[in-house]
VEXGUKE-174675 format. One record per residue (C-alpha): residue number from 1; residue in three letters; x, y, z. Coordinates in steps of 0.2 Angstrom, whole numbers, padded with zeros to 4 digits, always signed. Each point is the difference from the previous one (the first is absolute). Layout:
// residues N
NUM / ALA / X / Y / Z
...
This chain:
// residues 73
1 / MET / -0261 / -0399 / -0275
2 / GLY / -0005 / -0006 / +0017
3 / ILE / -0015 / +0007 / +0009
4 / GLY / -0004 / +0014 / -0012
5 / GLY / +0000 / -0012 / -0015
6 / GLY / -0012 / -0011 / +0009
7 / ILE / -0012 / +0014 / +0004
8 / ALA / +0001 / +0006 / -0018
9 / LEU / -0005 / -0017 / -0007
10 / LEU / -0014 / -0001 / +0013
11 / VAL / -0007 / +0017 / -0006
12 / ILE / +0002 / -0003 / -0018
13 / GLY / -0008 / -0017 / +0002
14 / ALA / -0015 / +0008 / +0009
15 / ILE / -0002 / +0013 / -0013
16 / LEU / +0000 / -0013 / -0014
17 / SER / -0012 / -0011 / +0010
18 / PHE / -0013 / +0012 / +0006
19 / ALA / +0001 / +0017 / -0009
20 / VAL / +0004 / -0004 / -0018
21 / SER / -0016 / -0005 / -0010
22 / ASP / +0008 / +0000 / -0017
23 / ALA / +0002 / -0016 / -0009
24 / ILE / +0014 / -0006 / -0011
25 / GLU / -0003 / -0014 / -0012
26 / GLY / +0008 / -0016 / +0007
27 / VAL / +0006 / +0008 / +0016
28 / ASN / -0009 / -0001 / +0016
29 / LEU / +0005 / +0015 / +0010
30 / GLU / -0008 / -0005 / +0016
31 / MET / +0010 / -0016 / +0001
32 / ILE / +0016 / +0010 / -0004
33 / GLY / -0004 / +0011 / +0014
34 / TYR / -0003 / -0015 / +0012
35 / ILE / +0017 / -0007 / -0005
36 / CYS / +0008 / +0017 / +0003
37 / MET / -0008 / +0001 / +0017
38 / GLY / +0006 / -0017 / +0004
39 / ALA / +0018 / +0004 / -0005
40 / GLY / +0000 / +0016 / +0009
41 / ALA / -0006 / -0009 / +0016
42 / LEU / +0013 / -0013 / -0001
43 / MET / +0014 / +0013 / -0004
44 / LEU / -0006 / +0010 / +0015
45 / ILE / +0001 / -0015 / +0012
46 / LEU / +0017 / -0005 / -0007
47 / ALA / +0007 / +0018 / +0003
48 / LEU / -0007 / +0000 / +0017
49 / ILE / +0008 / -0017 / +0005
50 / LEU / +0017 / +0005 / -0008
51 / ASN / +0000 / +0017 / +0009
52 / ALA / -0004 / -0009 / +0017
53 / GLN / +0015 / -0012 / -0003
54 / ARG / +0011 / +0014 / -0005
55 / ARG / -0004 / +0009 / +0016
56 / ASN / +0005 / -0015 / +0011
57 / THR / +0018 / +0000 / -0005
58 / SER / +0013 / +0005 / +0012
59 / HIS / +0017 / +0008 / -0005
60 / VAL / +0016 / +0000 / +0011
61 / ALA / +0013 / +0013 / -0002
62 / VAL / +0018 / -0006 / +0003
63 / VAL / +0011 / +0014 / +0005
64 / GLU / +0019 / -0003 / +0000
65 / HIS / +0010 / +0010 / +0012
66 / ARG / +0019 / +0001 / -0002
67 / GLU / +0012 / +0007 / +0013
68 / VAL / +0013 / +0011 / -0009
69 / PRO / +0017 / +0001 / +0010
70 / PRO / +0006 / +0017 / +0004
71 / PRO / +0014 / +0006 / -0012
72 / THR / +0017 / -0002 / +0006
73 / VAL / +0013 / +0014 / -0001
């Protein structure tokens, strides 16, 4: 879910906060939108941090070489 999920939550939250003018009794769509935008921003920041940490790892390949003696006749 990383970066794409964070962007999706930001977009959904912005739509709920700024574009939806309908009202549901007992539900504040504007607040739900702000919560979604906050969660999306947090998710985006965490995804970027985790990707940066993953990029800084190093891998060492160990190659084992064995000398095979020539066949005896």
